[in-house]
BAVEX-417260 format. One line per 5 residues: their letters; for each residue x, y, z of C-alpha. Coordinates in pm, 1 decimal, decimal comma. Each point is the difference from the previous one (the first is absolute). Example, Ala and Ser with C-alpha at 12.3 -4.5 7.8 and 13.67 -1.06 7.14 Angstrom:
as> 1230,0:-450,0:780,0; 137,0:344,0:-66,0;
This chain:
maeli> -7370,1:-2165,5:-3544,9; -77,4:32,6:426,8; 209,2:-346,6:9,7; 303,2:197,5:-175,1; -31,1:250,9:289,3;
vglia> -35,8:-263,3:251,3; 290,1:-157,4:-86,3; 217,2:329,8:-39,0; -133,1:81,4:315,3; 91,8:-305,2:141,1;
allai> 387,3:-50,7:-140,9; 56,0:363,9:92,4; -139,0:-73,9:358,5; 171,7:-394,0:-2,0; 355,2:219,0:-134,3;
vlvlr> -62,7:245,3:344,5; -62,4:-238,3:216,8; 345,1:-190,1:-139,6; 237,5:340,7:22,7; -172,4:32,0:386,8;
tvriv> 96,8:-343,6:122,5; 364,4:-47,8:-141,8; 260,5:206,6:114,6; 357,4:28,5:-162,8; 242,4:196,4:280,8;
pqara> 347,8:63,0:-144,8; 341,4:-120,4:163,7; 119,1:197,3:254,3; -380,6:86,3:98,3; -241,7:-68,9:250,7;
snver> -435,0:64,6:53,0; -193,5:5,8:332,7; -313,0:-200,8:-103,4; -305,5:130,0:228,5; -290,8:-216,1:2,2;
lgryl> -271,2:245,5:84,6; 114,9:195,1:154,3; 226,6:-166,7:231,9; 392,6:-162,3:-100,4; 17,4:-294,0:-110,7;
rtlep> 318,6:-94,6:-163,0; 293,0:156,4:-209,7; 71,1:-83,9:-356,8; 324,8:-175,7:-140,6; 121,3:92,5:-274,7;
glniv> -170,6:-198,9:-340,1; -315,2:-160,7:-36,6; -225,5:52,6:219,3; -385,7:-68,4:128,5; -274,1:217,6:114,8;
ipfid> -345,3:33,5:45,1; -125,3:259,1:-122,4; -261,5:293,8:83,3; 100,3:-237,3:328,0; 406,3:86,4:-4,7;
rprpl> 157,1:349,1:-37,0; 399,1:26,8:-33,1; 154,9:261,0:85,9; 268,7:172,5:-192,9; 336,0:-125,4:-77,5;
idlre> 283,3:47,7:255,9; 327,7:23,9:-60,4; 221,8:-229,8:114,6; 358,2:99,7:-101,5; 221,2:219,6:165,3;
qvvsf> -83,3:389,4:-44,7; 152,9:304,9:71,0; -181,1:280,1:101,9; 226,1:312,0:24,2; -190,8:237,0:307,5;
eprsv> 46,2:413,3:-73,8; 242,3:247,9:203,5; -147,4:-3,6:330,7; 173,8:297,3:339,9; 137,4:-204,0:212,0;
itedn> 161,4:211,9:332,9; 345,3:-167,9:152,6; 174,6:38,2:359,9; 153,1:295,9:-71,2; -327,4:192,9:-145,7;
lvvni> 75,9:1,4:-339,2; -231,0:-117,4:-239,9; 85,3:-222,5:-301,3; -198,1:-78,0:-242,2; 17,3:-383,0:-119,2;
dtvly> -101,5:-221,6:-252,2; 6,7:-397,9:1,0; -88,6:-268,5:-207,1; -195,6:-301,0:92,2; 72,2:-406,5:-116,8;
fqvtd> -316,6:-155,8:109,2; -203,7:-308,4:-70,3; -338,8:-146,9:71,9; -27,4:-393,6:110,8; -357,5:-7,1:152,6;
praaa> -293,8:122,7:-237,7; -309,5:-42,2:199,6; 181,1:167,5:296,3; 140,7:277,8:-252,9; -366,7:53,9:-143,2;
yeifn> -160,3:-39,5:336,2; 234,9:96,6:308,7; 86,7:313,7:-144,4; -173,0:285,5:-240,0; 279,1:134,1:-192,1;
fiqai> 373,2:-194,5:138,9; 174,7:266,8:-258,4; -156,8:279,9:213,7; 44,6:-179,1:305,4; 391,8:-58,8:-8,2;
eqltv> 78,2:348,0:-100,4; -156,2:179,7:234,3; 158,0:-270,8:230,8; 332,4:39,1:-139,9; -61,0:396,0:54,4;
ttlrn> -38,9:-65,7:394,1; 265,5:-216,7:21,6; 246,8:211,8:-199,1; -106,3:288,2:265,4; 80,0:-224,6:299,0;
vigsm> 374,6:-65,3:-200,2; 90,4:280,6:-54,5; -148,9:206,1:234,3; 274,2:-204,9:316,8; 320,5:96,8:-243,4;
dlekt> 171,7:310,5:-112,0; 71,2:110,1:-374,9; 348,7:-120,1:-25,4; -115,4:-370,5:145,6; -328,6:10,7:-234,5;
ltsre> 204,5:79,7:-276,6; 245,1:-247,8:68,0; -216,5:-320,5:100,7; -227,6:-100,9:-250,8; 29,6:-328,8:16,8;
hinsq> -103,0:-11,0:351,7; -280,2:223,6:-85,5; -82,3:-254,7:-204,2; -19,1:-315,8:179,5; -211,6:256,2:241,6;
lrgvl> -224,7:-28,5:-192,7; -19,9:-226,4:-170,0; -75,8:-203,9:329,4; -215,0:201,1:132,2; -228,4:-14,4:-301,8;
deasg> 70,8:-358,2:-146,8; -157,3:-98,9:431,5; -364,8:264,7:-122,3; -8,2:-172,7:-290,3; 20,0:-301,1:59,7;
kwgir> -378,1:-59,5:93,3; -104,6:178,5:-354,3; 164,4:-218,5:-186,7; 292,1:173,9:-98,7; 316,7:-112,4:5,9;
vnrve> 261,0:343,1:-9,7; 320,1:-94,4:-147,7; 259,0:286,1:-34,3; -97,9:354,7:91,0; 265,3:244,2:-105,2;
lkaid> 62,6:366,2:14,6; 64,3:190,9:-311,4; 142,1:349,8:70,9; -53,4:187,7:360,6; -14,6:363,1:-58,9;
pppsi> 159,0:204,0:232,9; -128,1:404,7:-26,8; 183,3:217,5:-194,8; 212,7:221,3:211,7; 144,9:-332,8:222,9;
kesme> 44,1:-145,3:-366,8; 215,8:286,9:-122,9; 188,5:-22,5:331,9; 122,0:-306,1:-48,9; 106,7:30,4:-333,3;
kqmra> 249,8:323,6:120,1; 121,2:-313,5:292,1; 39,9:-225,8:-235,6; 152,3:321,4:-246,1; 241,3:52,1:221,5;
drekr> 93,1:-329,4:194,9; 97,6:-81,3:-416,5; 200,3:314,0:-53,9; 201,5:-89,0:366,2; 33,4:-377,7:-121,6;
aaila> 179,6:197,6:-288,0; 250,0:206,5:168,7; 100,3:-286,9:197,7; 110,8:-227,5:-244,3; 161,1:293,9:-177,8;
aegqr> 181,2:86,3:245,4; 86,0:-380,7:144,5; 104,5:-6,4:-451,8; 231,7:279,3:67,9; 118,2:-75,3:359,1;
qaril> 140,0:-385,3:-209,1; 127,8:238,2:-285,5; 222,6:177,6:237,0; 97,7:-282,4:196,2; 75,7:-252,5:-321,2;
taegd> 206,4:297,2:-192,8; 155,6:125,9:371,8; 101,3:-394,4:8,3; 88,3:-69,3:-392,8; 273,4:281,9:77,8;
rqaai> 115,9:-105,9:309,0; 98,9:-356,2:-165,7; 147,4:210,3:-308,0; 221,4:171,3:183,6; 95,6:-353,2:207,5;
lraeg> 69,3:-192,9:-353,8; 184,2:321,3:-139,3; 219,9:-9,3:353,4; 30,1:-375,2:-40,8; 149,5:-3,8:-335,9;
qakai> 226,5:265,3:37,5; 104,9:-146,7:315,6; 32,4:-327,2:-263,8; 199,8:132,5:-214,8; 232,4:205,7:214,6;
dtvfd> 43,7:-401,7:182,9; 58,3:-84,5:-424,9; 205,6:319,4:-4,3; 239,1:-121,8:276,3; 14,8:-386,6:-47,1;
aihrn> 103,4:45,3:-346,6; 282,4:286,2:148,8; 109,5:-251,1:277,0; 28,5:-309,5:-270,6; 218,0:129,1:-278,3;
dpdpk> 266,6:135,6:354,5; 34,7:402,7:-130,2; 231,3:245,7:9,9; -96,0:217,3:395,8; 6,2:311,1:-185,7;
llayq> -226,7:-152,2:-253,5; -251,6:-139,3:221,0; 63,0:356,3:215,4; -165,9:197,5:-372,6; -243,5:-280,9:-68,0;
ylqml> -118,6:81,5:355,2; -59,1:379,7:-64,2; -170,3:-111,1:-375,1; -247,0:-187,0:199,7; -94,2:268,2:302,4;
pelak> -163,1:242,6:-247,7; -216,8:-278,6:-81,3; -101,9:-92,5:353,5; -73,2:363,1:89,1; -234,5:23,2:-298,5;
gpgnt> -266,0:-216,2:129,3; -335,6:185,9:148,6; 47,3:-210,3:320,8; 346,3:-35,6:54,7; 48,0:215,1:287,0;
fwvip> 219,2:-269,6:225,7; 324,6:-177,8:-174,5; 221,3:-307,2:139,4; 283,1:81,1:-100,6; 224,3:-351,5:-15,6;
sevta> 306,4:46,7:140,4; 233,8:-25,7:-383,0; -150,2:322,8:-32,5; 134,0:125,2:283,5; 361,3:-81,9:-108,4;
alqnv> -74,2:60,3:-337,6; -34,7:346,5:104,4; 326,2:-56,5:185,8; 167,5:-93,8:-346,9; -115,4:287,1:-257,9;
tkafn> 128,1:222,5:300,8; 365,5:-193,2:-47,7; -46,8:19,0:-347,5; -103,7:331,3:-18,5; 273,9:141,2:316,2;
gvnpe> 265,6:-186,5:-217,7; 321,7:81,8:-162,6; -55,8:-37,4:-346,0; 322,6:-109,7:-143,2; 19,7:216,7:-347,6;
ipre> -78,1:331,9:193,2; 273,7:85,6:224,5; -24,6:186,6:306,7; 46,8:323,1:101,8;
């Protein structure tokens, strides 16, 4: 019975010894090992052997790119307006040893450094420039954070401003200004459209009048050509001229006429015809 108990204790100690000796580190993780309280080495992903009860592996450190969203912070602009800025940070641990021993809490350190840098950068801008200079602010933040966090074994890949919220009163004034600008542009476009419509309508009326006048002129020329080709009687020619005069007067733009010399001769013939003596009616 005693031998069985001793065997069980020995097996249990062997299992504990193996578990304390063999360390498996997952992919994209790292673990620092301390021997008697002093940094010894960093365990790589895979199977690793350590000396039990002498070597002490520290908690795993994630080597993948990480995203941290910080709480909105109040920052004062150059024109003494308070804005709340919400930031997002993308970073990656490149040196597990420095991340563990050079800084106590690198997340908190990066957050405080971000707030300080934001206050310095935005403190030199007015509100309008702050709202339109996100890329400039991002680049300034990234440069300062990357330089400061390099000695901590951290690489800052990107810094993004999720939101820049001005005070409610300023936001309401900006909305009113934007609404007024939109209404102004709409009124200008409507007036321009009406102006173009009037211009096009007037141009269409003018073209129509010109085409009607040209059509009437061609019709008159055709009639005159046909009459002259047939060599009509002067009285008939005068009668045709008199018939065309009322048609010429109907045109809305016909305020000035050019009467050929044949019309004058025709009118003289008509006068002679009416003043002449009819052989069937004797003179008194």
